[in-house]
Every structure is written in C-alpha cells, then in structure tokens.
C-alpha positions in Angstrom: 120.7 55.5 71.4 119.5 56.7 74.7 119.0 60.3 75.6 117.8 60.8 78.9 116.0 64.1 79.5 118.5 65.1 82.1 121.7 63.4 83.3 123.1 64.6 86.8 125.6 61.6 87.0 127.2 63.3 83.8 127.5 66.6 85.7 128.7 65.4 88.9 131.3 62.6 88.1 134.1 65.1 87.1 133.3 67.1 90.2 132.9 64.1 92.6 136.4 64.1 94.4 136.3 68.0 95.0 132.8 67.9 96.5 133.5 64.8 98.8 136.7 66.4 100.0 134.9 69.7 101.1 131.9 67.8 102.7 134.8 65.5 104.7 136.3 68.7 105.9 132.6 70.0 107.2 132.1 66.8 108.8 135.5 67.0 110.7 134.6 70.5 111.6 131.0 70.1 112.7 130.2 73.4 111.0 126.8 72.4 109.5 125.0 75.7 109.4 126.2 78.9 108.0 129.9 79.6 108.3 132.4 80.3 105.2 130.8 78.2 102.6 127.3 79.9 102.8 128.8 83.3 103.1 131.3 82.3 100.2 128.2 81.2 98.0 126.4 84.4 98.8 129.2 86.5 97.8 129.8 84.7 94.9 126.3 84.1 93.6 125.7 88.0 94.2 128.9 88.7 91.9 127.8 86.3 89.4 124.2 87.8 88.9 125.8 91.5 89.1 123.7 91.9 92.6 124.8 94.0 95.5 123.3 91.4 98.0 122.4 87.6 98.0 121.0 85.6 100.8 121.1 81.8 100.5 117.9 80.0 101.6 116.5 76.7 102.0 114.5 76.3 98.8 113.2 78.1 95.8 109.9 78.2 97.2 111.2 79.9 100.6 113.2 82.4 98.3 109.9 83.8 97.1 108.3 83.7 100.5 111.3 85.6 101.9 111.1 87.9 99.1 107.6 88.9 99.8 107.8 89.1 103.5 110.9 91.5 102.9 108.4 93.6 100.8 105.8 93.7 103.5 103.2 91.9 101.5 100.1 91.5 103.9 96.9 89.6 104.1 94.6 91.2 101.8 97.1 92.5 99.2 96.8 91.1 95.4 100.0 90.1 93.6 99.9 90.0 89.9 101.6 87.0 88.4 101.4 84.5 85.1 99.0 81.9 85.0 101.7 80.0 83.4 104.5 79.0 85.9 105.3 76.4 88.2 102.8 76.3 91.3 105.3 77.7 93.7 105.1 81.3 92.5 101.4 81.6 93.5 101.8 79.3 96.4 104.4 81.7 97.9 101.9 84.6 97.4 99.5 82.5 99.3 101.8 81.5 102.2 102.2 85.1 103.1 98.5 85.6 103.2 98.0 87.5 100.0 95.9 86.8 96.8 97.3 85.9 93.6 96.2 87.8 90.6 96.6 85.8 87.4 97.1 87.1 84.1 97.8 85.5 80.6 101.2 84.8 79.0 102.6 85.6 75.5 102.6 83.0 72.7 106.2 82.1 71.9 108.0 82.9 74.8 104.9 81.9 77.2 106.1 84.5 79.6 103.7 87.1 81.4 102.0 89.4 79.2 102.7 93.2 80.2 99.4 94.6 78.7 97.3 91.8 80.8 99.5 92.8 84.0 98.5 96.3 83.4 94.9 95.8 83.0 94.8 93.4 85.9 96.0 96.2 88.3 93.3 97.5 91.1 93.3 99.2 94.3 94.5 95.9 96.3 97.5 95.4 94.1 101.1 95.7 95.5 103.4 94.5 93.2 103.9 92.1 90.0 106.0 89.0 89.8 107.5 88.1 86.3 108.7 84.8 85.7 111.7 83.9 83.7 110.0 80.9 82.2 112.4 77.9 80.9 115.5 80.3 81.3 113.8 82.7 78.8 113.9 86.3 80.4 110.6 88.2 80.5 110.0 91.8 79.1 111.3 93.4 82.3 111.2 96.9 81.1 107.4 96.7 80.3 106.7 95.3 83.7 108.8 97.9 85.3 106.7 100.7 83.5 103.6 98.9 84.6 105.0 99.0 88.1 106.0 102.6 87.8 102.7 104.1 86.6 101.0 102.3 89.4 103.5 102.7 92.4 104.1 99.0 92.8 107.1 96.8 93.5 108.1 94.1 90.7 109.9 91.3 91.2 111.8 88.3 89.6 111.1 84.9 89.6 114.3 83.7 88.5 114.0 79.9 89.8 115.1 78.9 85.9 116.9 81.8 84.8 120.2 81.6 86.1 122.9 83.9 84.0 120.1 84.7 81.5 120.5 88.2 80.7 117.8 90.9 79.6 119.4 93.7 77.2 122.8 92.6 78.5 121.8 92.6 82.0 122.0 89.4 84.3 118.4 88.1 85.4 118.6 88.7 89.4 119.9 92.1 89.0 116.7 93.7 87.3 113.7 94.0 90.0 113.3 95.0 93.4 114.2 91.4 94.5 114.9 88.1 92.8 114.1 84.3 93.9 116.4 81.5 92.7 116.0 77.8 92.9 118.8 75.4 93.3 116.6 72.0 93.1 119.0 69.5 91.8 117.6 69.7 88.2 118.2 73.5 87.8 121.2 75.0 85.9 122.7 75.7 89.3 121.2 72.8 91.1 122.2 71.8 94.7 122.8 67.9 96.0 119.3 68.7 97.8 117.0 71.5 98.1 118.2 75.0 98.0 117.6 78.5 96.9 118.6 82.4 96.9 117.1 85.7 96.8 119.2 88.8 95.3 118.7 92.3 95.5 120.3 95.7 95.0 118.7 97.2 98.3 120.8 96.9 101.4 118.0 97.5 103.7 115.6 95.1 102.0 118.7 92.5 102.1 119.0 92.8 105.9 115.1 92.6 106.4 115.2 89.3 104.3 118.0 88.0 106.6 116.3 88.9 109.6 113.2 86.7 108.3 115.5 83.8 107.2 116.9 83.7 110.7 113.9 83.7 113.2 113.7 87.5 113.0 117.2 87.5 114.8 120.4 89.2 113.9 121.8 88.6 117.4 121.3 85.2 119.1 118.4 84.9 121.0 117.4 88.7 120.2 114.5 88.6 117.7 113.5 91.9 116.0 110.6 90.7 114.0 108.6 87.2 113.5 110.6 85.1 111.0 111.1 81.6 110.4 113.9 79.3 109.7 115.0 79.3 106.0 118.7 78.8 106.2 120.8 76.8 103.7 123.3 74.2 105.1 127.0 74.5 104.6 127.1 71.0 102.8 124.7 72.1 100.2 126.7 75.6 99.9 130.0 73.9 99.6 128.6 71.7 96.7 127.2 74.9 95.0 130.3 76.8 95.2 132.1 74.0 93.3 129.4 73.9 90.7 129.0 77.8 90.4 132.5 77.9 89.1 131.2 75.7 86.0 128.0 77.7 85.5 129.2 80.0 82.6 130.5 76.9 80.9 127.4 75.0 81.4 125.1 77.6 80.4 127.1 78.3 77.0 126.9 74.5 76.3 123.0 75.0 76.9 122.8 78.0 74.5 124.9 75.9 71.8 122.4 73.0 72.2 119.3 75.3 72.0 120.8 76.6 68.6 121.2 73.0 67.3 117.8 72.2 68.1 116.5 75.5 66.4 118.7 74.9 63.2 117.6 71.3 62.9 114.0 71.8 63.8 113.0 75.1 62.2 111.5 73.5 59.2 109.5 70.7 60.5 105.6 71.3 59.6 103.2 70.9 63.0 106.0 71.9 65.3 106.5 75.4 67.1 109.6 76.4 68.2 110.5 78.8 71.3 110.8 82.3 70.4 113.6 84.4 71.5 113.1 88.4 71.5 116.0 90.5 70.7 116.5 91.6 74.3 116.9 88.0 75.4 119.8 85.7 75.9 118.2 82.9 77.7 119.8 80.5 80.0 117.7 77.6 78.4 116.7 75.6 81.5 114.3 73.7 79.3 114.0 73.5 75.5 110.2 73.4 74.9 108.5 72.9 71.7 104.8 72.7 71.2 103.1 70.0 69.2 99.5 68.5 68.6 98.7 65.3 70.1 101.5 65.4 72.6 101.2 62.3 74.5 101.3 60.3 71.4 104.8 62.1 70.3 106.1 61.8 73.8 105.3 57.9 73.7 106.9 57.7 70.2 110.2 59.2 71.6 110.2 57.2 74.6 110.1 54.4 72.6 113.2 55.7 70.6 115.0 55.9 74.2 114.5 59.8 74.3 113.2 61.2 77.5 110.9 64.2 77.6 108.7 66.4 80.1 105.8 68.6 80.3 106.4 72.0 81.6 103.7 72.6 82.7 100.7 70.3 81.8 97.8 72.2 83.7 97.7 76.2 83.9 97.4 77.7 87.4 94.0 78.8 87.2 93.1 75.1 86.5 94.7 73.4 89.3 92.3 72.4 92.1 94.3 74.2 94.8 93.6 77.4 93.0 89.8 76.9 92.6 89.0 79.6 95.2 89.9 82.1 92.8 87.0 81.3 90.7 88.6 81.0 87.3 87.2 78.9 84.6 88.7 77.3 81.5 89.0 79.5 78.8 89.9 82.6 80.5 93.7 82.6 79.9 93.9 80.7 76.5 97.6 81.3 75.8 98.4 79.4 79.2 96.0 76.9 78.1 97.6 76.4 74.9 101.0 76.0 76.4 99.6 73.3 79.0 98.1 71.4 76.2 101.0 71.2 73.7 104.3 72.0 75.7 106.8 69.1 75.1 110.2 69.5 76.7 113.0 67.9 75.1 116.5 66.8 76.6 118.5 69.8 77.7 121.5 69.7 79.9 125.3 70.9 79.2 126.4 67.5 78.7 124.4 66.5 75.9 126.5 65.4 72.5 125.6 66.5 68.9 124.8 63.0 68.3 122.2 62.8 71.0 120.5 66.0 69.8 120.8 64.8 66.1 119.0 61.4 67.4 116.1 63.5 69.2 115.7 65.8 66.2 115.6 63.0 63.7 113.1 61.1 65.6 110.8 64.1 66.5 110.9 65.0 62.8 110.0 61.6 61.9 107.3 61.4 64.5 105.7 64.7 64.0 105.6 63.8 60.1 104.0 60.6 60.8 
C-alpha cells in the first residue's frame, strides 16, 4: 500500500470543475488583482476565524511582515519568538530591521515556553510572537500575561493553525494580530503562494492595508512607505471554494490524529504529541519523536509510506542566524525536537486502512 505524506490531487479532484469555472470567469473579465474574490475571501476568512478584519496577502511570510510593520516594529527593537519554528518567523522580524530574541519550547507540545519568554524580556523588547506549531495552539493566556506585565504586544504566527481553537476561541482571534499562510500544503492551501492577516483592531487593519498596497488607499496618493503584498484574484477564488470545505477537512484531520493516538499510544520508544486541555488542534502535522529517525524514515519509505522532518535544524543553529551568537545546547528542548521529530502522513483524505498501514509498520520498525 502506498501512503503519501500529502495528497493534494485527492483534495483537488472533486473541486476541479468549480475552480476552473471561476478561473475562466476571471480570465474573461481580466480582473486579476483585487475585486470581488479577494474581498469575498477576506470577509469569509475573517468570519471563519471570529476576527473583525482580514487582509489577504501574497504569502505567509509577507503576512508576518505586514503585521510587524503595522505594529511599528523598527530597527533596534527585539521580538521574542521560539527557537522551534519555521525559519520565516524569525526572517520576518529581520526583514523589518528588528532582532529575533529566541527562547526555548515546551516538550510534548513543542510550543513556546511562557516562562522562557518572560525571562527573555529586556528594555529593547517590543513584543512576542507565539507559533501554533503543527496546528497545536500555544498557551495564549500565559503569553498574554507576560506581555501585559511588560506593556508589550503579542501576536500569533498561525501559518499552521487554521481553525484550531484555544479554550474554545479560534486562532487568529486571540492576539493583537495573526499571520496565516496559504502555502499549498497548508490546511487551507492556495493554488500557489498566499497568506492573510487577521485582527480585531480597525486602525491596525487600515495601517496594514496601506502597507500591503504601496502605502496607498487612493490610487497615486501614498500616505506611508509600503510594499506590494497583494493576493491575486485567481488564487483568492480557489481559496474561497476550499474554505467552504475547511471545517469538514479539519474534523477529518482530528479524527485521523485520534486514530494515530489510539493505535500508537503503547509503542515503547515512541513519543506522541501531547494535547493540553486548553487546545483543540487543527493537526496540520502529526509529529512523533523517535530515536534513529533517519533509519525509521528509511524503513517506512521502503514500505511505501511518506514522512517528513519539521524541523530538523533549530533556528539558533541555522547558518543565517549565526549573527545572534547562539551555540548548540542553549535551547535543549528545541534541539531535542529537531533531532527526533518525524511527521507522519496527515491529510483529510487519508483512509483508515492507510492509517493502519502506517501504524503497523511504524510499530514494527520501532520495535525492531
């Protein structure tokens, strides 16, 4: 049996005709930038996140950059973020001229450690970015408490968190602002690159919209220095079709994660994801931890099972981050994750037979 790590063909097959029909309409109208599909996606995704405002942008990294610009992050500022995240979280901070201040994560959830974040605050700190890693919400109230004590803003990197909930509240509605990615492999994936920012703050939303559109609200009149971070209407149209299916896809992922948990919970040498009582994850990824990860991944591959590593090098050990001056051993939990994480197949269209095939082979390989 073949079990791919991700199967976008299976996702797109039943939506193909509807998406192609919308693309034909856009081609006939020549309305490629802005227009009703972008506005519609913004309204519909804001509602899905229980947010007052949403701005569609060109990709997930730009979502973070636009958010940081809206928050007036400047050269010399420091922003606290976890060492265990995708590179773009720190990259966005660098792109606006600020300095990433890395902190360690918590074992089991692999999300930002609020106590480590509190200890990292200094007189240059302006804010904290928490990451809903793997679709697992971080402890937002604890991060909010740290921010409140020091008069900081805090934001969500929700690139993997679409429709996850924290204490019953949707990710994207928790912090001052949230950045989402619509990279094709995400739970809500575009047919190309895409992203969005959400916020409850109307003034912040307007400022981010200005920055996204060359600092302009009226054509040829530019209030601030900005950039071009717009999302095309072609991508927005397909995202609107897919957004209608996202709740069902999310429930399917939750069911698959429960199946993995039940089948693998008693396998010696295998560490499973931990889910705090406050979280209902979106399960962008289902990540286990094993010794000799490369050997396990190779054996699963020989059985026709796709896997991935998210992420095999912690941020502080990336060559591009050497300027921060960190050394191996500074963030041991993040390094533990990097050395042992193994992502199993996870997509809505997985079958129980495929999950059983993955689990039977994983059990066999780890036991061996």
